[in-house]
Structure formats: C-alpha cells, structure tokens
C-alpha positions in Angstrom: 135.4 28.0 59.0 134.5 25.0 61.2 137.5 25.7 63.4 136.6 29.4 63.8 133.1 28.4 64.9 134.5 26.0 67.5 136.7 28.7 68.9 133.7 31.1 69.0 131.6 28.6 71.0 134.4 27.8 73.4 134.9 31.5 73.9 131.2 32.2 74.6 131.1 29.3 77.2 134.2 30.7 78.9 132.7 34.2 79.0 129.5 32.9 80.4 131.5 31.3 83.3 133.2 34.7 84.0 129.9 36.6 84.0 128.2 34.0 86.2 131.1 34.2 88.7 130.8 38.0 88.9 127.1 37.8 89.3 127.5 35.3 92.1 129.7 37.7 93.9 133.1 36.1 93.5 136.2 38.1 93.3 136.1 41.9 93.9 134.2 42.4 97.1 133.1 46.0 96.7 132.6 46.2 100.5 133.0 49.5 102.3 135.1 52.3 100.9 138.6 51.1 101.4 141.2 49.4 99.3 141.8 46.6 101.7 143.6 44.0 99.7 146.0 44.2 96.7 147.3 41.3 94.7 150.7 42.0 93.1 151.7 39.6 90.3 155.4 39.5 89.2 155.1 38.1 85.7 156.7 34.8 84.6 159.0 32.8 86.9 160.7 29.4 87.2 160.9 27.6 83.9 159.3 30.7 82.2 162.0 33.4 82.1 160.0 35.8 80.1 161.9 38.2 77.9 165.7 37.7 78.0 168.5 39.9 76.7 172.1 38.8 77.6 172.2 38.1 81.3 169.0 40.1 82.0 165.8 38.2 82.5 162.3 39.6 82.8 161.3 37.3 85.7 164.1 38.6 87.9 163.5 42.3 87.1 159.7 42.2 87.7 160.0 40.2 90.9 162.3 42.9 92.4 160.0 45.7 91.3 156.9 43.9 92.6 158.4 43.1 96.1 159.5 46.8 96.4 156.0 47.9 95.4 154.4 45.7 98.0 156.7 46.9 100.7 155.9 50.5 99.9 152.2 49.8 100.1 152.3 48.0 103.4 154.7 50.5 105.0 152.5 53.5 104.1 149.2 51.7 104.6 149.5 49.0 107.3 145.8 48.3 107.0 146.1 47.3 103.4 147.1 43.7 102.9 149.3 42.7 100.0 149.4 39.2 98.5 151.9 38.2 95.9 151.3 35.6 93.3 155.0 34.6 93.8 157.8 35.8 96.1 160.6 33.7 94.6 161.7 32.2 91.3 158.8 29.7 90.7 156.5 29.0 87.9 152.9 30.0 88.5 150.2 29.3 85.7 148.3 32.3 84.5 144.9 30.9 85.7 146.4 30.4 89.2 147.5 34.0 89.4 144.0 35.2 88.7 142.5 32.7 91.1 144.7 34.0 93.9 143.2 37.5 93.4 139.6 36.1 93.0 139.6 33.8 96.0 141.0 36.5 98.3 138.4 39.0 97.0 141.2 41.5 96.1 140.3 45.1 95.5 143.0 45.6 92.9 145.3 43.4 90.8 148.7 44.6 89.5 150.7 42.4 87.1 154.2 43.6 86.4 156.1 42.8 83.3 158.8 44.2 81.0 158.7 44.4 77.2 160.8 43.1 74.3 160.8 43.8 70.5 163.3 43.1 67.8 163.9 46.8 67.2 166.5 48.1 69.7 165.3 51.7 69.4 161.8 51.1 70.7 161.4 52.4 74.3 158.9 53.5 76.9 156.3 52.2 79.4 152.8 51.2 78.7 150.0 49.9 80.9 147.3 47.6 79.7 143.8 47.0 80.6 141.6 44.2 79.3 140.0 44.8 75.9 140.1 44.0 72.2 143.4 44.4 70.4 143.1 47.8 68.6 146.4 47.4 66.8 148.8 44.7 65.6 151.4 45.9 68.2 149.0 45.4 71.0 148.1 41.9 69.7 151.8 41.0 69.6 152.3 42.0 73.2 149.3 40.1 74.4 150.2 37.0 72.3 153.7 37.0 73.8 152.5 37.2 77.4 149.7 34.7 76.8 152.1 32.2 75.2 153.2 31.2 78.7 150.2 28.9 78.9 152.0 26.6 76.4 154.3 25.7 79.3 151.4 24.5 81.4 150.1 20.9 81.5 146.7 20.5 80.0 146.5 24.1 78.9 144.0 23.4 76.2 141.6 22.0 78.8 142.3 24.7 81.5 141.7 27.5 79.0 138.9 25.8 77.0 140.8 25.5 73.8 142.3 29.0 73.8 145.2 29.3 71.4 147.4 32.4 72.0 148.5 32.4 68.4 144.9 32.3 67.0 143.0 35.5 66.0 139.8 33.4 66.3 140.5 32.8 69.9 140.8 36.5 70.6 137.3 37.2 69.3 136.1 36.7 72.9 137.7 40.0 74.1 135.3 42.0 71.9 132.4 40.4 73.8 133.5 40.6 77.4 131.6 43.3 79.3 134.2 44.4 81.8 132.4 46.0 84.7 135.7 47.3 86.1 137.2 48.8 82.9 136.7 52.4 84.0 138.5 51.8 87.3 141.3 49.9 85.5 141.8 52.7 83.0 141.8 55.3 85.8 144.6 53.4 87.7 146.5 52.7 84.5 146.5 56.3 83.5 147.8 57.3 86.9 150.7 54.7 86.5 151.6 56.2 83.1 151.6 59.7 84.5 154.0 58.7 87.3 156.3 56.8 85.0 156.5 59.9 82.9 156.8 62.5 85.6 158.6 60.6 88.4 160.7 58.1 86.5 161.3 60.2 83.4 160.1 57.4 81.2 158.8 57.7 77.6 155.0 57.4 77.8 153.5 54.9 75.4 150.0 55.4 77.0 147.3 53.2 78.3 146.2 50.5 75.9 143.8 47.6 75.7 144.7 44.0 74.8 143.5 40.5 75.5 145.7 39.3 78.3 144.5 36.0 79.7 145.6 36.9 83.3 143.4 40.1 83.2 140.5 38.3 81.6 140.2 35.9 84.5 140.3 38.5 87.3 137.1 39.9 88.7 138.3 43.3 90.1 140.0 46.4 88.6 143.2 45.0 87.0 146.2 46.3 85.1 149.2 44.8 83.4 152.3 47.1 83.5 155.1 46.9 81.0 157.8 48.8 82.8 160.2 49.3 79.8 161.9 47.5 77.0 164.6 45.0 77.9 165.6 45.1 74.3 166.5 48.8 74.6 170.0 49.2 76.1 169.3 52.4 78.1 166.0 51.0 79.5 167.6 47.6 80.2 170.4 49.3 82.2 167.9 51.4 84.1 165.6 48.4 84.9 168.4 46.1 86.2 169.9 48.9 88.4 168.7 49.2 92.0 168.0 52.9 91.5 165.9 52.1 88.4 163.9 49.4 90.2 163.2 51.7 93.1 162.1 54.5 90.8 159.7 52.2 88.8 158.3 50.7 92.0 157.8 54.2 93.5 156.0 55.4 90.4 153.5 52.5 90.6 153.1 53.1 94.3 152.4 56.9 93.7 149.8 55.9 91.3 148.3 53.5 93.8 148.3 56.2 96.4 146.3 58.5 94.0 143.9 55.8 93.0 143.3 54.7 96.6 142.7 58.3 97.8 140.1 58.9 95.0 138.3 55.6 95.7 138.2 56.1 99.4 137.1 59.8 99.2 134.4 59.3 96.6 133.6 55.6 96.8 132.7 55.8 93.2 133.8 52.2 92.5 131.7 50.6 95.2 128.4 52.3 94.7 126.7 49.5 92.8 126.5 47.3 95.8 124.8 49.8 98.1 121.1 50.0 98.9 120.4 53.7 98.8 117.3 55.7 99.0 116.5 59.2 97.7 115.7 61.6 100.5 112.9 64.0 99.7 113.9 67.7 99.5 112.3 70.2 101.7 109.6 72.2 99.9 111.0 75.7 100.3 111.0 78.6 97.9 114.7 78.6 97.9 114.9 75.0 96.4 112.3 75.4 93.7 115.1 75.9 91.2 115.8 72.1 90.9 114.3 71.9 87.4 116.6 74.6 85.8 118.5 74.5 82.6 121.1 72.2 84.2 118.6 69.5 85.0 115.7 67.7 83.6 113.0 65.5 85.2 113.2 62.1 83.5 110.1 60.3 82.5 111.6 56.8 83.1 113.1 55.4 86.3 116.8 55.6 85.1 118.8 58.8 84.9 122.3 60.1 85.1 123.6 62.6 87.7 126.8 64.0 88.9 128.2 63.2 92.4 129.8 66.2 94.0 130.4 65.0 97.6 130.3 62.0 99.9 130.2 63.0 103.5 130.0 61.2 106.9 127.9 64.0 108.3 124.5 65.0 106.8 124.0 68.5 105.6 121.0 70.2 103.9 121.2 70.2 100.1 120.9 73.9 100.2 122.6 76.2 97.7 124.6 77.9 100.4 126.1 74.6 101.4 127.1 73.8 97.7 128.6 77.0 96.4 125.2 78.3 95.1 124.2 75.1 93.1 120.5 74.7 93.0 120.1 71.2 91.6 121.6 69.3 94.6 119.8 66.3 96.1 121.2 63.5 98.2 121.1 59.7 98.6 121.8 58.2 102.0 123.4 54.8 102.5 124.1 54.0 106.1 126.6 56.4 107.5 127.5 57.9 104.2 125.6 60.8 102.6 126.2 61.3 98.9 125.2 64.6 97.1 124.4 64.9 93.4 123.6 67.6 91.0 121.0 67.3 88.2 119.0 64.5 86.6 119.6 63.7 83.0 118.3 61.1 80.5 121.3 61.9 78.2 124.8 60.9 79.2 126.4 63.7 77.3 124.4 66.2 79.2 125.5 64.7 82.5 129.1 64.7 81.3 128.8 68.4 80.4 127.4 69.1 83.9 130.4 67.3 85.4 132.8 69.5 83.3 130.9 72.6 84.5 131.1 71.5 88.2 134.7 70.5 88.3 135.9 74.0 88.9 133.8 74.0 92.1 134.0 70.3 93.0 137.3 68.8 91.7 136.3 65.2 92.2 132.9 65.4 90.5 132.0 62.3 88.4 128.9 60.9 86.5 126.8 58.2 88.1 123.6 56.4 87.0 120.5 55.9 89.3 117.7 53.4 88.8 114.6 53.4 91.1 116.6 55.3 93.7 119.6 53.0 93.6 123.0 53.6 92.1 123.9 51.2 89.2 126.9 51.0 86.8 126.9 53.7 84.2 127.5 51.0 81.5 124.4 49.2 82.7 122.3 52.4 82.4 123.6 52.9 78.9 122.5 49.5 77.8 119.0 50.1 79.3 118.4 53.6 78.0 
C-alpha cells in the first residue's frame, strides 16, 4: 500500500510538470493554420534492437520506413520541415525523443514501431494514442515499448520512479488531460484506414495505451505499430523494399489527409486565437436565428458547429449558406469563421453537425466562451 501511494504521488508530480509546460506554451505552437514541422521517431536503435525475429530487427525496419516517410513529406510539401529523432543506428532515450519534438515546437509527432507476440498467427496494424490501458493486450504493448527506459542511465530519476512493469505507475494515464487527444485520434484513424485500403493490412484499429514517449510530447502524437515481426507473412512484407514503401506511403497518405483538414478548417489551432463575435444585421430575413436548431444560452459558454473558414468575408445570409438561417461569424485577423447554432448541450450540437454534414462535409463542433473559441473538453468541464 505504501509503495502504491509513493507511485501515485510521483505520478501526480510528473503530471503537474506536463500541465505546467503546456500552460507555459512549450511544445505544440498552434500558430497559424499550417502543419509546419513534423517530428518522425523511428523506435529503438543502437543497443536497443526492439523486437527481433531471426535476422530481422525492429530498429532497422522502422528506420527505413521513417526515412521514406520523411522524404515523401518534404518532397510533396517543401515548406514542411521534418526532424528525425534518429537517422542512423543509435540509441536515443525516450525522454530525449519527446524533448526533440517539444523544443522544436512540432505540430505533429509520429513514432514508428513494429509489434511482437508469442503467437505466430497474430497479425495486423494498430495505431496508438495516449490514454489508459483499456485491455491487457494494450498494457502489454505499452509495457514492452516503455521497458526501453531500463537501458537508460538513471532512468528512475529521469522518469520520477516510473516502473514500466508496475500497474501502480500506470495510474497516471487515467489522470492526464490530453488536450490533443481528438487530433491524435483523427490522425491515427486516417493511418489505419490507409494501412487497410492502400497496404492491404489487417486493421486492428486505433487504441489507447500509456506510452511514455507519447506522455511527454505536447502536440498531437501517435505511435504506429506497422505489423507483427512474429508473423511470417507480415515479417516478409516489412523487410521487403516494396513493403516498406507501401507502409511509408500509407502513413504519408494519412498525413496528407490530416494536413489538408487542419489547414482548411484550422480546427486544431482555434484555442489560441483572439476572436470577436460580429453582430448580425437586423433584417427580417435573419430573424430565424432562434429556430428549432438553435437556442440562446443563458451562460457565456456554448457549443456551435463550424461550417466554413474563409479568407474573404461574406454576409452570413441564408443564400450564402445553402438556406441555413442560424449562421453567425467570428473574425480573427484575416480568417472569417462561420458557425451554425448555439447550444448548451453537446449532444444537440453533435446532432446539428450530423445534420449539416450533407451540406458542409467538414462541419465540426466547437465551443465558445465570452466570444472566444476554447477546447470542447474545457467547455465540458465547465458546463
């Protein structure tokens, strides 16, 4: 019991440090509407070979995939900078991998790994985001990847007593409020779709687990398990040049989709912007604002649905928005954002989003407090 309490205290202290660093503005910059910098992390390296089967080593496979992925990104998007946590066979501690991303204020962190289990029949790809282990299998994957800290000098000091084999240590992941979870899940889901559709891999879905390398990053982050080295067919695919190209291309395609969505909607950068609600003109045609799809909240926080983000200002008139009568806009510099409805209930806003997606395919739910956009999770905690 005493040991469990010690782990809990250490975990809370470590979490406090992470929250303070995010509040101080370290890591994910959230500036502008571009994915400007990506950190790609080939797992393991040097004295840490990762998973091994015969002559095949995880550290070699993931380095090749990561370098190809980075090349595809810079070739297609010259304005996007790619930084690798390693470009050769060297050992890089987990905390340094995260620090590389945080210090460079990366917009996205991608850690590439391959999987291993005793059963030779298990196959497929899975992409992880930070969270509590929801199953024993997820815990085992995270425990295996986190165990690399045992190769580091003074790991017990660096990670404040974290023990990758201890269930008590992992209690911290239930408490971490990950401001970037939604973005991470969005990107992870795109990766899994591409693995399934482009690389013809078995889809083991997006999962949550307590990976140390993700816990210490302060931007949208994913850990990709690109297949099982313990499965003969997947091993042969991953060590082949064609297989590496296919897997790297799948992750790149997902990046392309994610980047396009972020830069078109800017939904992941809204929390840093100082925006003001622009009054709507008092015309008979706009008196329908308080219809059945909208409510006028009594408090200063409400949900709405963003339907457009434009560089040119247009009137929030029904004829400009396919007949919608609940449109209003927030302006922030040179970007004009248009929303539909005001809701004190998130479920109603989600229903409005579903209704609008036939007209506006990129519609998504936002939260607004005192005329400023805030994270939806923050609104949920306040309402």
